[in-house]
C-alpha positions as CSV (number, residue, x, y, z in Angstrom):
1,X,75.6,-53.8,-0.4
2,X,72.3,-52.9,1.2
3,X,73.0,-50.8,4.3
4,X,69.3,-50.2,5.2
5,X,68.2,-51.5,8.6
6,X,65.4,-54.1,8.5
7,X,62.2,-53.4,10.5
8,X,60.5,-56.8,9.7
9,X,61.7,-59.9,7.9
10,X,60.2,-63.2,6.9
11,X,62.5,-66.0,5.8
12,X,61.7,-69.5,4.5
13,X,58.0,-69.2,5.5
14,X,56.0,-72.3,4.8
15,X,52.2,-72.6,5.6
16,X,50.5,-75.9,4.9
17,X,46.8,-76.7,5.2
18,X,45.2,-80.2,4.7
19,X,45.7,-80.9,1.1
20,X,47.4,-77.7,0.0
21,X,50.5,-75.6,0.6
22,X,49.5,-71.9,0.8
23,X,53.1,-70.5,1.2
24,X,56.3,-72.2,0.1
25,X,59.7,-70.8,1.3
26,X,58.5,-67.2,1.1
27,X,60.9,-64.4,1.8
28,X,60.0,-60.7,2.5
29,X,61.8,-57.7,4.1
30,X,60.4,-54.3,5.2
31,X,62.7,-51.4,5.9
32,X,61.8,-48.5,8.2
33,X,59.8,-45.7,6.5
34,X,58.8,-47.6,3.3
35,X,55.7,-48.9,1.6
36,X,56.1,-52.4,0.4
37,X,53.6,-53.4,-2.3
38,X,52.5,-57.1,-2.4
39,X,50.7,-58.3,-5.5
40,X,49.6,-61.7,-6.9
41,X,46.6,-63.6,-8.2
42,X,43.9,-64.7,-5.8
43,X,45.2,-67.7,-4.0
44,X,48.9,-66.6,-4.4
45,X,49.3,-66.4,-0.6
46,X,49.2,-62.7,0.1
47,X,46.5,-62.7,2.7
48,X,47.9,-65.9,4.3
49,X,51.2,-64.2,4.9
50,X,49.5,-61.2,6.5
51,X,47.6,-63.5,8.8
52,X,50.9,-65.1,9.9
53,X,52.4,-61.7,10.6
54,X,49.3,-60.7,12.6
55,X,49.4,-63.9,14.8
56,X,46.0,-65.0,13.5
57,X,47.7,-68.2,12.2
58,X,51.1,-69.8,12.8
59,X,53.6,-70.8,10.1
60,X,54.4,-74.4,9.5
61,X,58.1,-73.5,9.3
62,X,60.3,-70.5,8.8
63,X,61.2,-67.5,10.9
64,X,60.1,-63.9,11.3
65,X,61.9,-61.0,13.0
66,X,60.8,-57.5,14.1
67,X,63.5,-54.9,14.8
68,X,66.1,-57.7,14.7
69,X,64.4,-59.8,17.4
70,X,62.4,-63.1,16.9
71,X,58.8,-62.3,16.2
72,X,56.3,-65.0,17.0
73,X,52.9,-63.4,17.9
74,X,50.2,-65.9,19.0
75,X,47.3,-63.5,18.7
76,X,46.5,-60.1,17.0
77,X,46.6,-58.5,20.5
78,X,50.2,-59.7,20.9
79,X,51.0,-58.3,17.4
80,X,49.5,-54.9,18.3
81,X,51.6,-54.8,21.5
82,X,54.7,-55.2,19.3
83,X,53.6,-52.4,17.0
84,X,51.9,-54.4,14.2
85,X,48.3,-53.7,13.1
86,X,46.2,-54.8,10.2
87,X,43.2,-53.5,8.2
88,X,41.4,-56.7,7.1
89,X,40.0,-57.2,3.6
90,X,36.7,-58.4,5.1
91,X,36.7,-56.0,8.0
92,X,36.8,-56.8,11.7
93,X,34.6,-54.2,13.3
94,X,31.8,-55.1,15.8
95,X,28.6,-54.1,14.1
96,X,26.5,-53.3,17.2
97,X,29.1,-51.1,18.8
98,X,29.7,-47.4,18.0
99,X,32.6,-46.0,16.0
100,X,34.3,-44.8,19.2
101,X,33.8,-48.1,21.0
102,X,35.3,-49.9,18.1
103,X,38.4,-47.6,17.9
104,X,39.1,-48.2,21.6
105,X,37.9,-51.8,21.9
106,X,40.1,-53.6,24.4
107,X,41.6,-50.3,25.4
108,X,38.9,-48.9,27.6
109,X,40.9,-48.9,30.9
110,X,42.0,-45.2,30.6
111,X,38.3,-44.2,30.3
112,X,37.1,-46.1,33.4
113,X,35.6,-44.0,36.1
114,X,33.9,-45.6,39.1
115,X,33.7,-48.8,37.1
116,X,32.0,-47.2,34.1
117,X,33.4,-46.0,30.8
118,X,33.4,-42.2,30.4
119,X,32.0,-42.2,26.9
120,X,32.2,-38.4,26.5
121,X,36.0,-38.5,26.9
122,X,36.3,-41.6,24.8
123,X,34.3,-40.1,22.0
124,X,36.3,-36.8,22.2
125,X,39.5,-38.9,21.7
126,X,37.9,-40.9,18.9
127,X,36.9,-37.6,17.2
128,X,40.5,-36.4,17.4
129,X,41.9,-39.7,15.9
130,X,39.4,-39.5,13.0
131,X,40.3,-35.9,12.4
132,X,44.1,-36.7,12.4
133,X,43.6,-38.9,9.3
134,X,41.3,-36.5,7.6
135,X,37.9,-38.0,8.6
136,X,35.6,-35.3,10.0
137,X,32.2,-36.4,8.7
138,X,31.9,-39.6,10.8
139,X,30.4,-39.2,14.3
140,X,32.0,-41.4,17.0
141,X,28.6,-42.0,18.5
142,X,27.1,-43.8,15.4
143,X,26.8,-47.5,15.4
144,X,28.9,-49.4,12.8
145,X,25.8,-51.3,11.5
146,X,24.4,-47.9,10.4
147,X,27.4,-47.0,8.2
148,X,27.9,-48.1,4.6
149,X,30.8,-50.5,3.8
150,X,33.2,-47.8,2.6
151,X,32.7,-45.6,5.7
152,X,33.3,-48.7,7.9
153,X,36.6,-49.2,6.1
154,X,37.7,-45.7,7.0
155,X,36.9,-46.4,10.6
156,X,38.9,-49.6,10.5
157,X,41.9,-47.7,9.0
158,X,41.6,-45.0,11.8
159,X,41.5,-47.8,14.5
160,X,44.6,-49.5,13.2
161,X,46.6,-46.3,12.8
162,X,45.6,-45.4,16.4
163,X,46.5,-48.9,17.8
164,X,49.9,-49.2,16.2
165,X,51.1,-45.7,17.2
166,X,50.1,-46.2,20.8
167,X,53.3,-48.1,21.5
168,X,55.5,-45.6,19.7
169,X,55.1,-42.9,17.1
170,X,57.7,-44.7,14.9
171,X,59.0,-48.1,14.1
172,X,55.6,-49.7,13.6
173,X,54.3,-51.9,10.8
174,X,50.8,-51.5,9.2
175,X,49.3,-54.3,7.1
176,X,46.7,-53.1,4.5
177,X,44.8,-55.9,2.8
178,X,42.8,-54.5,-0.1
179,X,41.9,-51.3,1.8
180,X,40.9,-49.3,-1.3
181,X,38.5,-51.8,-2.8
182,X,35.4,-50.0,-1.5
183,X,36.8,-46.4,-1.4
184,X,36.1,-43.6,-3.8
185,X,38.9,-41.6,-5.4
186,X,38.9,-38.9,-2.8
187,X,39.1,-41.5,0.0
188,X,41.9,-43.3,-1.7
189,X,43.9,-40.0,-2.0
190,X,43.3,-39.4,1.7
191,X,44.4,-42.9,2.6
192,X,47.6,-42.5,0.6
193,X,48.3,-39.1,2.2
194,X,48.0,-40.8,5.6
195,X,50.3,-43.6,4.5
196,X,52.9,-41.1,3.4
197,X,52.6,-39.3,6.7
198,X,53.1,-42.5,8.6
199,X,56.2,-43.5,6.7
200,X,57.7,-40.0,7.1
201,X,57.5,-40.7,10.9
202,X,59.5,-43.9,10.4
203,X,56.6,-46.4,10.2
204,X,56.3,-48.9,7.4
205,X,53.4,-50.4,5.4
206,X,52.7,-53.6,3.6
207,X,50.1,-52.7,1.0
208,X,48.1,-55.4,-0.8
209,X,45.9,-54.4,-3.7
210,X,44.6,-55.8,-7.0
211,X,44.7,-52.3,-8.5
212,X,48.1,-52.3,-10.0
213,X,48.1,-48.5,-10.7
214,X,47.6,-47.9,-7.0
215,X,50.5,-50.2,-6.0
216,X,52.8,-48.5,-8.4
217,X,51.8,-45.1,-7.2
218,X,52.3,-45.6,-3.4
219,X,55.0,-48.4,-3.1
220,X,58.8,-48.1,-2.8
221,X,59.3,-51.8,-3.6
222,X,57.0,-54.4,-4.9
223,X,56.9,-58.2,-4.1
224,X,55.1,-60.5,-6.5
225,X,53.7,-63.8,-5.3
226,X,52.7,-66.6,-7.6
227,X,51.3,-70.0,-6.4
228,X,52.5,-69.4,-2.8
229,X,56.1,-68.5,-3.8
230,X,58.2,-65.4,-4.5
231,X,58.0,-64.6,-8.2
232,X,59.7,-61.2,-8.3
233,X,60.9,-58.2,-6.3
234,X,60.9,-54.9,-8.1
235,X,61.9,-51.3,-7.2
236,X,59.2,-48.8,-8.1
237,X,61.4,-47.3,-10.9
238,X,61.7,-50.7,-12.6
239,X,58.0,-51.7,-12.5
240,X,54.9,-50.9,-14.6
241,X,51.5,-52.6,-15.0
242,X,52.6,-54.8,-17.9
243,X,55.6,-56.2,-16.0
244,X,53.6,-56.8,-12.9
245,X,50.9,-58.6,-14.8
246,X,53.4,-60.8,-16.6
247,X,55.1,-61.7,-13.3
248,X,51.8,-62.5,-11.6
249,X,50.1,-64.7,-14.3
250,X,53.1,-65.9,-16.2
251,X,52.1,-64.3,-19.5
252,X,51.7,-60.9,-21.1
253,X,48.4,-59.0,-20.8
254,X,46.1,-59.8,-23.7
255,X,45.0,-56.9,-25.9
256,X,41.5,-58.4,-25.8
257,X,41.3,-58.1,-22.0
258,X,37.5,-57.6,-22.1
259,X,37.0,-60.3,-24.7
260,X,35.3,-57.7,-27.0
261,X,35.7,-60.0,-30.0
262,X,33.2,-62.3,-28.2
263,X,30.6,-59.6,-27.4
264,X,27.2,-61.0,-28.3
265,X,24.9,-59.1,-30.7
266,X,21.7,-58.5,-28.6
267,X,18.5,-60.2,-29.7
268,X,15.1,-58.5,-30.3
269,X,13.4,-60.0,-27.2
270,X,13.2,-57.6,-24.3
271,X,13.7,-59.4,-21.0
272,X,13.4,-56.4,-18.7
273,X,11.9,-53.0,-19.3
274,X,11.7,-50.0,-16.9
275,X,9.3,-47.1,-17.9
276,X,9.6,-43.8,-16.0
277,X,10.8,-45.8,-13.0
278,X,11.5,-43.9,-9.8
279,X,12.3,-44.2,-6.1
280,X,11.4,-41.1,-4.3
281,X,14.5,-39.2,-3.0
282,X,16.9,-41.4,-5.0
283,X,16.1,-41.5,-8.8
284,X,13.3,-40.9,-11.2
285,X,12.1,-41.1,-14.8
286,X,14.4,-44.0,-15.7
287,X,13.7,-45.7,-19.0
288,X,15.8,-48.8,-20.0
289,X,15.5,-52.1,-21.8
290,X,17.6,-55.2,-21.4
291,X,17.5,-57.6,-24.3
292,X,18.7,-61.2,-24.7
293,X,22.5,-61.4,-24.9
294,X,22.8,-57.7,-24.0
295,X,25.0,-56.1,-21.3
296,X,23.6,-52.8,-20.2
297,X,26.3,-50.8,-18.4
298,X,25.2,-48.1,-15.9
299,X,27.7,-45.4,-15.3
300,X,27.6,-42.6,-12.7
301,X,29.4,-41.2,-9.7
302,X,28.5,-42.0,-6.1
303,X,25.0,-40.6,-5.5
304,X,24.0,-40.7,-9.1
305,X,21.2,-43.2,-8.3
306,X,22.7,-46.2,-10.2
307,X,23.1,-48.3,-7.0
308,X,19.5,-47.5,-6.0
309,X,18.2,-48.4,-9.4
310,X,19.9,-51.8,-9.2
311,X,18.5,-52.2,-5.7
312,X,15.0,-51.8,-7.1
313,X,15.5,-54.2,-10.0
314,X,16.9,-57.0,-7.8
315,X,14.2,-56.6,-5.0
316,X,16.2,-54.9,-2.3
317,X,14.1,-51.8,-2.5
318,X,10.6,-51.0,-4.0
319,X,9.9,-48.3,-6.6
320,X,7.5,-45.4,-5.9
321,X,6.6,-44.5,-9.5
322,X,6.7,-45.9,-13.0
323,X,6.6,-49.5,-14.1
324,X,9.0,-52.5,-14.1
325,X,8.2,-55.3,-16.6
326,X,10.1,-58.6,-16.5
327,X,9.5,-61.3,-19.1
328,X,6.3,-59.6,-20.2
329,X,4.8,-59.2,-16.7
330,X,4.6,-56.0,-14.5
331,X,6.6,-56.7,-11.4
332,X,7.1,-55.1,-7.9
333,X,9.5,-57.2,-5.9
334,X,9.2,-57.6,-2.1
335,X,12.6,-59.3,-1.8
336,X,15.5,-60.7,-3.8
337,X,13.9,-64.1,-3.4
338,X,10.8,-62.7,-5.2
339,X,13.0,-61.2,-7.9
340,X,14.8,-64.6,-8.4
341,X,11.4,-66.3,-8.7
342,X,10.5,-63.9,-11.5
343,X,13.9,-64.5,-13.3
344,X,16.2,-61.7,-11.9
345,X,19.3,-62.7,-10.0
346,X,21.7,-60.2,-8.3
347,X,25.4,-60.5,-7.7
348,X,26.0,-58.0,-4.9
349,X,29.2,-56.0,-4.6
350,X,29.8,-57.1,-1.0
351,X,30.4,-60.7,-1.9
352,X,31.4,-62.0,1.5
353,X,28.4,-60.4,3.3
354,X,25.7,-60.8,0.7
355,X,26.8,-63.0,-2.2
356,X,27.8,-66.2,-0.4
357,X,27.2,-68.2,2.8
358,X,30.8,-68.4,4.0
359,X,30.1,-71.4,6.3
360,X,28.4,-73.5,3.7
361,X,30.2,-75.7,1.2
362,X,31.0,-74.9,-2.4
363,X,28.3,-77.3,-3.7
364,X,25.7,-75.9,-1.4
365,X,26.5,-72.3,-2.5
366,X,26.3,-73.2,-6.2
367,X,22.9,-74.9,-5.7
368,X,21.2,-72.2,-3.6
369,X,19.7,-70.2,-6.5
370,X,18.0,-73.2,-8.2
371,X,17.3,-76.0,-5.7
372,X,14.5,-77.4,-7.9
373,X,17.1,-78.6,-10.4
374,X,18.6,-80.8,-7.7
375,X,15.5,-82.5,-6.4
376,X,14.7,-86.2,-6.4
377,X,11.3,-87.4,-5.1
378,X,10.6,-83.9,-3.7
379,X,13.9,-83.7,-1.7
380,X,17.2,-82.0,-2.6
381,X,19.8,-84.6,-3.6
382,X,23.2,-83.9,-2.2
383,X,24.7,-86.3,-4.8
384,X,23.2,-84.3,-7.6
385,X,24.5,-81.1,-6.0
386,X,28.0,-82.5,-5.7
387,X,28.1,-83.9,-9.2
388,X,27.0,-80.5,-10.6
389,X,29.5,-78.6,-8.5
390,X,32.4,-80.9,-9.5
391,X,31.7,-80.0,-13.2
392,X,31.7,-76.2,-12.5
393,X,34.8,-76.4,-10.3
394,X,36.7,-78.0,-13.2
395,X,35.2,-75.7,-15.9
396,X,35.9,-72.5,-13.9
397,X,39.3,-73.6,-12.6
398,X,38.2,-73.0,-9.0
399,X,41.2,-73.6,-6.7
400,X,40.0,-75.7,-3.8
401,X,40.9,-79.0,-2.0
402,X,37.3,-80.2,-2.8
403,X,33.7,-79.2,-3.3
404,X,32.9,-79.8,0.5
405,X,35.3,-76.9,1.3
406,X,33.6,-74.0,3.0
407,X,33.5,-71.0,0.7
408,X,34.7,-68.7,3.5
409,X,38.2,-70.3,3.2
410,X,38.5,-69.6,-0.5
411,X,40.4,-66.6,-1.9
412,X,38.4,-63.6,-3.2
413,X,38.7,-64.6,-6.9
414,X,37.8,-68.3,-6.3
415,X,34.8,-67.2,-4.1
416,X,33.6,-65.0,-6.9
417,X,33.9,-67.9,-9.3
418,X,31.6,-69.9,-7.0
419,X,29.1,-67.0,-7.3
420,X,29.3,-67.2,-11.1
421,X,28.8,-71.0,-10.9
422,X,25.6,-70.2,-9.1
423,X,24.6,-67.9,-11.9
424,X,25.2,-70.6,-14.5
425,X,23.1,-73.0,-12.4
426,X,20.1,-70.7,-12.1
427,X,17.1,-70.2,-14.3
428,X,17.4,-66.4,-14.2
429,X,17.2,-64.6,-17.5
430,X,18.3,-61.2,-16.1
431,X,21.5,-60.7,-14.0
432,X,22.4,-57.6,-12.0
433,X,26.2,-57.6,-11.7
434,X,27.2,-55.0,-9.0
435,X,31.0,-54.6,-9.3
436,X,31.5,-58.3,-10.2
437,X,35.4,-58.0,-10.2
438,X,35.8,-56.0,-7.0
439,X,38.7,-57.3,-5.0
440,X,39.7,-59.8,-7.7
441,X,43.2,-60.0,-9.3
442,X,43.9,-59.3,-13.0
443,X,44.1,-62.9,-13.9
444,X,40.8,-63.9,-12.3
445,X,39.2,-60.7,-13.8
446,X,40.1,-62.0,-17.3
447,X,38.5,-65.3,-16.5
448,X,35.4,-63.6,-15.2
449,X,35.1,-61.5,-18.4
450,X,35.2,-64.8,-20.3
451,X,32.4,-66.1,-18.1
452,X,30.3,-62.9,-18.8
453,X,30.7,-63.5,-22.5
454,X,29.7,-67.2,-22.1
455,X,26.6,-66.2,-20.1
456,X,25.4,-63.6,-22.6
457,X,26.0,-66.0,-25.5
458,X,23.6,-68.4,-23.7
459,X,20.9,-65.7,-24.1
460,X,20.8,-64.1,-20.6
461,X,20.7,-60.3,-20.3
462,X,22.8,-58.2,-17.8
463,X,22.8,-54.9,-16.0
464,X,26.4,-54.1,-15.1
465,X,27.8,-51.7,-12.6
466,X,31.5,-51.9,-13.5
467,X,34.4,-51.6,-11.0
468,X,35.9,-49.0,-13.4
469,X,34.6,-46.9,-16.2
470,X,36.9,-48.8,-18.6
471,X,35.5,-52.1,-17.5
472,X,31.9,-50.9,-18.1
473,X,32.8,-49.6,-21.6
474,X,34.7,-52.8,-22.4
475,X,31.9,-55.2,-21.4
476,X,28.7,-53.3,-22.2
477,X,26.7,-53.4,-25.4
478,X,24.9,-50.3,-24.4
479,X,25.7,-47.7,-21.7
480,X,23.3,-45.5,-19.6
481,X,24.8,-42.6,-17.8
482,X,23.2,-41.2,-14.6
483,X,23.7,-38.1,-12.6
484,X,21.7,-36.8,-9.6
485,X,19.1,-39.6,-10.0
486,X,18.4,-38.9,-13.6
487,X,19.5,-40.5,-16.9
488,X,21.6,-37.9,-18.7
489,X,22.7,-39.9,-21.7
490,X,22.4,-43.2,-23.5
491,X,24.8,-44.6,-26.1
492,X,25.6,-47.8,-27.9
493,X,28.9,-49.6,-27.3
494,X,29.2,-52.2,-30.1
495,X,32.3,-54.4,-30.4
496,X,33.8,-52.4,-33.2
497,X,33.0,-48.9,-32.0
498,X,33.5,-48.5,-28.3
499,X,32.9,-44.9,-26.9
500,X,35.8,-43.0,-25.3
501,X,35.8,-42.3,-21.6
502,X,35.4,-38.6,-22.2
503,X,32.2,-39.2,-24.1
504,X,30.7,-40.6,-20.9
505,X,32.4,-38.6,-18.2
506,X,31.0,-35.3,-19.5
507,X,27.5,-36.6,-18.7
508,X,28.5,-37.8,-15.3
509,X,29.8,-34.5,-13.8
């Protein structure tokens, strides 16, 4: 019989939205001092449950308890007051405020002096909080909008750790929704060290991640959700990636995860060519070609120049030396719109911020890269947009109540499928895929890999920055390795002779 006390419990939780049931009789328990992993495909109900726990939304039925008492927060502030905090997948920081102001947002009273906030004292305390979780390079005086996405994530984690421990040093619950999706390996190790430190003090964590190896590494117990229901509960000793995958998607993992058997043989026509391309201070002397039906993977660690190279190709930045030729014409793009007009379309890694318009409908998002295809008598036809969108929603198995649904309400994987539907609807010949599966579950990843094979089979060329080195090897026809802004190696990756990771890593470090 289980004699462990229960810190938090959810029993019989149901959450219904118009036309769909997001959670159906869900059960979950969290004991003091443990990390509970929560996995499932996009749309399985993970983020919905976290929103209910945080008081952002209310359950349709069911009951929650915290420390044995009924738990019914109506707002995140109420949840914070009861020792519950959350690091949101899409972040909740205020862009025009500083790091310190964000950490103490709503908690400024102790710093008031003669009606004004004593920023010096507040920033000193913010610096101490950041240092406590191993963050010393971020200045509390810097504005959030001046930080990259990964650094903002570390600030959000520091803020939540600070808020929940304000009530008490122990007995708190921290919800982490995809906190590692934009962190590098060292930052993930630092986060896990802080999670262990928190649990050693008697606090608990619910950890949501699509990276199954991370869930297995840090979790004591793992809940699996499928279609809004409990599918399994496993102790860490009884779980591995294959078992989790099978419980999540209802089938065993395919040996052809990257659909290598469908890898297209590149044609002779060169769609994009860079000759001695450079951007002063970031990269230089880059030579590459992208042919029809080819996926060119670019590998390198952070600061290698690969992200900056892609920024130049898709029109976010301008090059300072060399030459860029697209479809036989020398190009220098002033914006992503100019790049699209020339036949280059980018899928950015920050999907929610740059890849979609969250407030717009599914059919509007799909049409936005090729409005001319939906024009009648010089005007955009909503009927044509919707007809086209219905076909893609069916073909890509996008889970949604309808094509008029705002994309912001879709799960991460379904939102990414909308982005790929936009690719399929565009006239672009060259696609820049910047971490196309970031924040997407294993089932949806496999579907996206199939889409990539479909797109290359149609004759488009791709530049790929994979979410992992394994993904880049599995999908690419050819691989370019970068280090310190220079190309250090180039190798072929045909379907029957994929290179090993070590062949690439030695040129990255």
